[in-house]
The first five atom37 places (N, CA, C, CB, O) and aatype in JSON, in Angstrom:
{
  "aatype": [12, 14, 3, 10, 1, 13, 6, 10, 19, 16, 14, 6, 1, 5, 19, 10, 0, 0, 3, 19, 8, 12, 19, 19, 19, 14, 7, 15, 6, 7, 6, 13, 7, 19, 12, 0, 7, 8, 0, 14, 18, 12, 16, 16, 10, 1, 3, 7, 6, 10, 0, 19, 18, 1, 16, 0, 7, 0, 16, 14, 6, 1, 19, 1, 19, 15, 7, 7, 13, 0, 6, 19, 7, 0, 2, 7, 10, 16, 19, 10, 0, 6, 15, 0, 6, 0],
  "atom_mask": [
    [1, 1, 1, 1, 1],
    [1, 1, 1, 1, 1],
    [1, 1, 1, 1, 1],
    [1, 1, 1, 1, 1],
    [1, 1, 1, 1, 1],
    [1, 1, 1, 1, 1],
    [1, 1, 1, 1, 1],
    [1, 1, 1, 1, 1],
    [1, 1, 1, 1, 1],
    [1, 1, 1, 1, 1],
    [1, 1, 1, 1, 1],
    [1, 1, 1, 1, 1],
    [1, 1, 1, 1, 1],
    [1, 1, 1, 1, 1],
    [1, 1, 1, 1, 1],
    [1, 1, 1, 1, 1],
    [1, 1, 1, 1, 1],
    [1, 1, 1, 1, 1],
    [1, 1, 1, 1, 1],
    [1, 1, 1, 1, 1],
    [1, 1, 1, 1, 1],
    [1, 1, 1, 1, 1],
    [1, 1, 1, 1, 1],
    [1, 1, 1, 1, 1],
    [1, 1, 1, 1, 1],
    [1, 1, 1, 1, 1],
    [1, 1, 1, 0, 1],
    [1, 1, 1, 1, 1],
    [1, 1, 1, 1, 1],
    [1, 1, 1, 0, 1],
    [1, 1, 1, 1, 1],
    [1, 1, 1, 1, 1],
    [1, 1, 1, 0, 1],
    [1, 1, 1, 1, 1],
    [1, 1, 1, 1, 1],
    [1, 1, 1, 1, 1],
    [1, 1, 1, 0, 1],
    [1, 1, 1, 1, 1],
    [1, 1, 1, 1, 1],
    [1, 1, 1, 1, 1],
    [1, 1, 1, 1, 1],
    [1, 1, 1, 1, 1],
    [1, 1, 1, 1, 1],
    [1, 1, 1, 1, 1],
    [1, 1, 1, 1, 1],
    [1, 1, 1, 1, 1],
    [1, 1, 1, 1, 1],
    [1, 1, 1, 0, 1],
    [1, 1, 1, 1, 1],
    [1, 1, 1, 1, 1],
    [1, 1, 1, 1, 1],
    [1, 1, 1, 1, 1],
    [1, 1, 1, 1, 1],
    [1, 1, 1, 1, 1],
    [1, 1, 1, 1, 1],
    [1, 1, 1, 1, 1],
    [1, 1, 1, 0, 1],
    [1, 1, 1, 1, 1],
    [1, 1, 1, 1, 1],
    [1, 1, 1, 1, 1],
    [1, 1, 1, 1, 1],
    [1, 1, 1, 1, 1],
    [1, 1, 1, 1, 1],
    [1, 1, 1, 1, 1],
    [1, 1, 1, 1, 1],
    [1, 1, 1, 1, 1],
    [1, 1, 1, 0, 1],
    [1, 1, 1, 0, 1],
    [1, 1, 1, 1, 1],
    [1, 1, 1, 1, 1],
    [1, 1, 1, 1, 1],
    [1, 1, 1, 1, 1],
    [1, 1, 1, 0, 1],
    [1, 1, 1, 1, 1],
    [1, 1, 1, 1, 1],
    [1, 1, 1, 0, 1],
    [1, 1, 1, 1, 1],
    [1, 1, 1, 1, 1],
    [1, 1, 1, 1, 1],
    [1, 1, 1, 1, 1],
    [1, 1, 1, 1, 1],
    [1, 1, 1, 1, 1],
    [1, 1, 1, 1, 1],
    [1, 1, 1, 1, 1],
    [1, 1, 1, 1, 1],
    [1, 1, 1, 1, 1]
  ],
  "atom_positions": [
    [[44.08, -24.6, -40.12], [42.7, -24.27, -39.82], [42.48, -22.8, -40.15], [42.35, -24.57, -38.32], [43.33, -21.97, -39.84]],
    [[41.36, -22.45, -40.77], [41.1, -21.05, -41.1], [40.92, -20.22, -39.83], [39.85, -20.94, -41.99], [40.59, -20.74, -38.76]],
    [[41.14, -18.93, -39.98], [41.0, -18.03, -38.84], [39.55, -17.81, -38.46], [41.66, -16.71, -39.14], [38.64, -18.03, -39.27]],
    [[39.35, -17.38, -37.25], [38.04, -17.04, -36.7], [37.84, -15.53, -36.87], [37.92, -17.46, -35.2], [38.71, -14.75, -36.49]],
    [[36.71, -15.13, -37.43], [36.38, -13.71, -37.51], [35.84, -13.28, -36.15], [35.33, -13.43, -38.66], [34.87, -13.86, -35.66]],
    [[36.46, -12.27, -35.54], [36.1, -11.82, -34.2], [35.8, -10.33, -34.22], [37.23, -12.13, -33.19], [36.56, -9.53, -34.76]],
    [[34.68, -9.96, -33.61], [34.31, -8.56, -33.47], [33.91, -8.3, -32.02], [33.17, -8.18, -34.44], [33.12, -9.04, -31.44]],
    [[34.46, -7.22, -31.46], [34.11, -6.77, -30.12], [33.54, -5.36, -30.26], [35.36, -6.8, -29.14], [34.21, -4.45, -30.76]],
    [[32.3, -5.2, -29.8], [31.58, -3.94, -29.98], [30.98, -3.5, -28.66], [30.49, -4.08, -31.07], [30.46, -4.32, -27.9]],
    [[31.05, -2.18, -28.38], [30.35, -1.58, -27.25], [29.32, -0.6, -27.82], [31.35, -0.85, -26.27], [29.33, -0.35, -29.03]],
    [[28.44, -0.05, -27.0], [27.48, 0.92, -27.52], [28.16, 2.15, -28.15], [26.55, 1.36, -26.41], [27.57, 2.8, -29.02]],
    [[29.37, 2.46, -27.72], [30.07, 3.64, -28.22], [30.87, 3.41, -29.49], [30.98, 4.14, -27.16], [30.99, 4.31, -30.32]],
    [[31.42, 2.18, -29.65], [32.35, 1.98, -30.78], [32.65, 0.5, -31.02], [33.66, 2.73, -30.52], [32.34, -0.37, -30.2]],
    [[33.26, 0.26, -32.17], [33.8, -1.06, -32.46], [35.21, -1.08, -31.88], [33.8, -1.39, -34.02], [36.06, -0.3, -32.31]],
    [[35.45, -1.94, -30.92], [36.74, -2.0, -30.22], [37.76, -2.79, -31.01], [36.57, -2.61, -28.83], [38.92, -2.4, -31.11]],
    [[37.33, -3.91, -31.59], [38.25, -4.79, -32.31], [37.48, -5.57, -33.36], [38.97, -5.74, -31.34], [36.37, -6.05, -33.11]],
    [[38.07, -5.69, -34.53], [37.53, -6.54, -35.6], [38.74, -7.13, -36.3], [36.59, -5.74, -36.61], [39.51, -6.4, -36.93]],
    [[38.91, -8.44, -36.2], [40.11, -9.08, -36.76], [39.87, -10.57, -36.96], [41.32, -8.85, -35.85], [38.97, -11.16, -36.36]],
    [[40.69, -11.16, -37.82], [40.75, -12.61, -37.95], [41.78, -13.09, -36.95], [41.11, -13.05, -39.43], [42.94, -12.66, -36.99]],
    [[41.38, -13.98, -36.05], [42.24, -14.44, -34.96], [42.25, -15.96, -34.92], [41.78, -13.86, -33.61], [41.46, -16.62, -35.6]],
    [[43.15, -16.52, -34.11], [43.23, -17.97, -33.95], [42.16, -18.47, -32.96], [44.63, -18.38, -33.47], [41.46, -19.44, -33.23]],
    [[42.06, -17.77, -31.8], [41.14, -18.22, -30.75], [40.84, -17.07, -29.81], [41.73, -19.42, -29.97], [41.66, -16.17, -29.63]],
    [[39.65, -17.11, -29.21], [39.26, -16.15, -28.17], [38.69, -16.93, -27.0], [38.23, -15.1, -28.71], [37.86, -17.82, -27.18]],
    [[39.14, -16.6, -25.79], [38.57, -17.18, -24.57], [37.66, -16.11, -23.97], [39.71, -17.64, -23.54], [38.08, -14.99, -23.71]],
    [[36.4, -16.49, -23.76], [35.34, -15.56, -23.38], [34.87, -15.86, -21.95], [34.16, -15.64, -24.37], [34.68, -17.02, -21.6]],
    [[34.67, -14.8, -21.12], [34.13, -15.03, -19.77], [32.6, -15.1, -19.8], [34.58, -13.91, -18.82], [31.92, -14.11, -19.55]],
    [[32.08, -16.27, -20.11], [30.63, -16.47, -20.17], [30.03, -16.54, -18.78], [0.0, 0.0, 0.0], [30.73, -16.78, -17.8]],
    [[28.74, -16.33, -18.7], [28.07, -16.35, -17.39], [28.14, -17.73, -16.73], [26.62, -15.93, -17.54], [28.05, -17.83, -15.51]],
    [[28.28, -18.79, -17.52], [28.38, -20.15, -16.98], [29.83, -20.63, -16.88], [27.58, -21.11, -17.85], [30.08, -21.79, -16.54]],
    [[30.78, -19.75, -17.19], [32.19, -20.1, -17.12], [32.9, -19.69, -18.41], [0.0, 0.0, 0.0], [32.26, -19.35, -19.4]],
    [[34.22, -19.72, -18.38], [35.0, -19.36, -19.56], [34.88, -20.43, -20.63], [36.46, -19.15, -19.19], [34.77, -21.62, -20.33]],
    [[34.91, -19.99, -21.89], [34.9, -20.95, -22.99], [35.75, -20.41, -24.12], [33.46, -21.23, -23.47], [35.8, -19.2, -24.36]],
    [[36.41, -21.31, -24.82], [37.26, -20.94, -25.95], [36.52, -21.13, -27.26], [0.0, 0.0, 0.0], [35.74, -22.07, -27.43]],
    [[36.77, -20.21, -28.19], [36.13, -20.27, -29.5], [37.22, -20.25, -30.58], [35.12, -19.1, -29.7], [38.08, -19.37, -30.58]],
    [[37.16, -21.22, -31.48], [38.04, -21.28, -32.64], [37.16, -21.41, -33.88], [39.06, -22.48, -32.53], [35.95, -21.63, -33.76]],
    [[37.75, -21.27, -35.04], [37.0, -21.44, -36.3], [36.31, -22.81, -36.27], [37.94, -21.32, -37.54], [36.89, -23.8, -35.83]],
    [[35.08, -22.85, -36.76], [34.33, -24.1, -36.81], [33.54, -24.42, -35.55], [0.0, 0.0, 0.0], [32.9, -25.47, -35.48]],
    [[33.57, -23.54, -34.55], [32.83, -23.76, -33.31], [31.33, -23.86, -33.6], [33.11, -22.63, -32.29], [30.82, -23.18, -34.5]],
    [[30.64, -24.68, -32.87], [29.19, -24.81, -33.01], [28.51, -23.5, -32.62], [28.65, -25.98, -32.13], [29.02, -22.76, -31.78]],
    [[27.36, -23.2, -33.22], [26.63, -21.98, -32.85], [26.33, -21.99, -31.35], [25.31, -21.87, -33.67], [26.01, -23.02, -30.76]],
    [[26.44, -20.8, -30.76], [26.31, -20.7, -29.3], [26.03, -19.24, -28.95], [27.6, -21.21, -28.57], [26.54, -18.33, -29.61]],
    [[25.24, -19.03, -27.91], [24.99, -17.67, -27.43], [24.92, -17.7, -25.92], [23.68, -17.09, -28.03], [24.34, -18.61, -25.33]],
    [[25.53, -16.68, -25.27], [25.52, -16.61, -23.82], [25.65, -15.16, -23.37], [26.65, -17.46, -23.22], [26.09, -14.3, -24.13]],
    [[25.27, -14.92, -22.14], [25.55, -13.62, -21.53], [26.98, -13.64, -21.01], [24.53, -13.3, -20.39], [27.55, -14.71, -20.77]],
    [[27.55, -12.45, -20.82], [28.91, -12.33, -20.3], [28.88, -12.02, -18.82], [29.69, -11.25, -21.06], [27.93, -11.41, -18.32]],
    [[29.9, -12.44, -18.14], [30.14, -11.96, -16.78], [31.31, -10.98, -16.88], [30.45, -13.15, -15.76], [32.05, -11.02, -17.86]],
    [[31.48, -10.12, -15.92], [32.61, -9.21, -15.93], [33.9, -10.02, -15.87], [32.53, -8.2, -14.74], [34.03, -10.92, -15.04]],
    [[34.84, -9.69, -16.74], [36.09, -10.43, -16.78], [36.94, -10.0, -17.96], [0.0, 0.0, 0.0], [36.77, -8.9, -18.49]],
    [[37.85, -10.87, -18.37], [38.76, -10.56, -19.47], [38.58, -11.52, -20.63], [40.19, -10.6, -18.99], [38.48, -12.73, -20.45]],
    [[38.54, -10.95, -21.83], [38.65, -11.74, -23.05], [40.13, -11.98, -23.28], [37.97, -11.02, -24.29], [40.94, -11.07, -23.06]],
    [[40.51, -13.15, -23.7], [41.89, -13.44, -24.09], [41.86, -13.7, -25.6], [42.49, -14.68, -23.29], [41.27, -14.67, -26.06]],
    [[42.51, -12.81, -26.35], [42.49, -12.89, -27.81], [43.85, -13.39, -28.29], [42.16, -11.5, -28.44], [44.86, -12.72, -28.11]],
    [[43.86, -14.57, -28.91], [45.08, -15.16, -29.45], [45.1, -14.91, -30.95], [45.15, -16.69, -29.14], [44.33, -15.51, -31.7]],
    [[45.98, -14.02, -31.39], [46.04, -13.68, -32.82], [46.53, -14.85, -33.66], [46.95, -12.47, -33.03], [46.06, -15.05, -34.78]],
    [[47.48, -15.64, -33.12], [48.01, -16.81, -33.82], [48.16, -17.94, -32.8], [49.37, -16.5, -34.52], [48.15, -17.7, -31.59]],
    [[48.3, -19.16, -33.28], [48.5, -20.32, -32.4], [49.79, -20.12, -31.6], [48.56, -21.65, -33.21], [50.84, -19.8, -32.17]],
    [[49.72, -20.31, -30.3], [50.89, -20.21, -29.45], [51.28, -18.79, -29.07], [0.0, 0.0, 0.0], [52.25, -18.6, -28.33]],
    [[50.55, -17.79, -29.54], [50.87, -16.4, -29.23], [50.46, -16.05, -27.8], [50.17, -15.45, -30.23], [49.59, -16.71, -27.22]],
    [[51.09, -15.03, -27.26], [50.66, -14.49, -25.97], [49.34, -13.76, -26.2], [51.75, -13.53, -25.35], [49.24, -12.96, -27.14]],
    [[48.34, -14.0, -25.38], [47.03, -13.38, -25.64], [47.01, -11.89, -25.33], [45.96, -14.08, -24.84], [47.68, -11.42, -24.41]],
    [[46.22, -11.18, -26.11], [45.88, -9.8, -25.78], [44.69, -9.89, -24.84], [45.55, -8.92, -27.08], [43.77, -10.68, -25.07]],
    [[44.7, -9.12, -23.78], [43.61, -9.17, -22.81], [42.79, -7.89, -22.88], [44.17, -9.39, -21.37], [43.33, -6.78, -22.9]],
    [[41.48, -8.07, -22.92], [40.55, -6.95, -22.97], [39.52, -7.15, -21.88], [39.87, -6.82, -24.38], [38.8, -8.15, -21.86]],
    [[39.45, -6.2, -20.96], [38.48, -6.28, -19.87], [37.1, -5.9, -20.4], [38.89, -5.36, -18.67], [36.94, -4.87, -21.05]],
    [[36.1, -6.74, -20.1], [34.74, -6.48, -20.54], [33.8, -6.56, -19.34], [34.3, -7.48, -21.65], [34.07, -7.23, -18.35]],
    [[32.68, -5.85, -19.47], [31.64, -5.98, -18.45], [30.29, -5.99, -19.14], [31.71, -4.82, -17.4], [30.02, -5.2, -20.05]],
    [[29.46, -6.9, -18.7], [28.11, -7.04, -19.23], [28.06, -7.34, -20.7], [0.0, 0.0, 0.0], [29.05, -7.17, -21.42]],
    [[26.91, -7.78, -21.16], [26.72, -7.99, -22.58], [26.47, -9.44, -22.96], [0.0, 0.0, 0.0], [26.09, -10.27, -22.13]],
    [[26.7, -9.72, -24.25], [26.42, -11.03, -24.84], [27.57, -11.46, -25.75], [25.1, -11.0, -25.62], [28.33, -10.63, -26.24]],
    [[27.68, -12.76, -25.97], [28.6, -13.32, -26.95], [27.8, -14.27, -27.83], [29.81, -14.06, -26.27], [26.98, -15.05, -27.34]],
    [[28.03, -14.19, -29.13], [27.34, -15.07, -30.07], [28.34, -15.66, -31.05], [26.23, -14.3, -30.83], [29.11, -14.95, -31.7]],
    [[28.32, -16.98, -31.14], [29.12, -17.69, -32.13], [28.16, -18.14, -33.22], [29.9, -18.91, -31.49], [27.16, -18.8, -32.94]],
    [[28.47, -17.8, -34.47], [27.62, -18.18, -35.58], [28.46, -18.48, -36.81], [0.0, 0.0, 0.0], [29.68, -18.61, -36.72]],
    [[27.8, -18.58, -37.92], [28.49, -18.91, -39.18], [29.52, -17.84, -39.55], [27.47, -19.06, -40.31], [30.5, -18.14, -40.24]],
    [[29.31, -16.6, -39.12], [30.23, -15.51, -39.45], [31.34, -15.32, -38.43], [29.47, -14.22, -39.58], [32.15, -14.41, -38.58]],
    [[31.39, -16.15, -37.39], [32.45, -16.04, -36.39], [31.88, -15.7, -35.02], [0.0, 0.0, 0.0], [30.76, -16.08, -34.69]],
    [[32.68, -14.99, -34.21], [32.33, -14.63, -32.85], [32.1, -13.13, -32.76], [33.42, -15.07, -31.86], [32.95, -12.33, -33.17]],
    [[30.95, -12.76, -32.22], [30.65, -11.35, -31.97], [30.38, -11.19, -30.48], [29.43, -10.86, -32.82], [29.56, -11.9, -29.91]],
    [[31.1, -10.25, -29.86], [30.88, -9.93, -28.46], [30.32, -8.51, -28.4], [32.2, -10.06, -27.63], [30.94, -7.56, -28.86]],
    [[29.13, -8.4, -27.81], [28.48, -7.1, -27.6], [28.58, -6.81, -26.12], [26.97, -7.1, -28.1], [27.8, -7.35, -25.33]],
    [[29.52, -5.97, -25.73], [29.8, -5.7, -24.32], [29.28, -4.32, -23.93], [31.3, -5.8, -24.04], [29.26, -3.4, -24.74]],
    [[28.86, -4.18, -22.68], [28.45, -2.88, -22.17], [29.63, -1.94, -22.12], [27.82, -3.01, -20.78], [29.5, -0.75, -22.4]],
    [[30.81, -2.47, -21.76], [32.04, -1.68, -21.79], [33.23, -2.61, -22.04], [32.23, -0.89, -20.47], [33.18, -3.8, -21.74]],
    [[34.29, -2.04, -22.61], [35.51, -2.81, -22.89], [36.71, -1.88, -22.83], [35.43, -3.52, -24.29], [36.66, -0.76, -23.33]],
    [[37.79, -2.37, -22.21], [39.02, -1.59, -22.17], [40.23, -2.51, -22.23], [39.08, -0.73, -20.89], [40.29, -3.53, -21.54]],
    [[41.17, -2.14, -23.07], [42.38, -2.96, -23.26], [43.37, -2.71, -22.15], [43.04, -2.67, -24.62], [44.45, -3.3, -22.13]]
  ]
}
């Protein structure tokens, strides 16, 4: 399966931009996983942790986020967070 293009951006900077296997996002309605080919989707974020899986079966990198939005589209997953820290 092709990789998912993932970008994490705050008002101050681009935190992460990479091709990854999967990202688990803390959406306002609950956590959801995004992989390549995911249907278009947009939601607000709740404070929590993104889990970024660079490859299948890898240990996730965790990034704490607060506030913002997540959008899944044809170009991948973009998370616009008020703040983010690894």
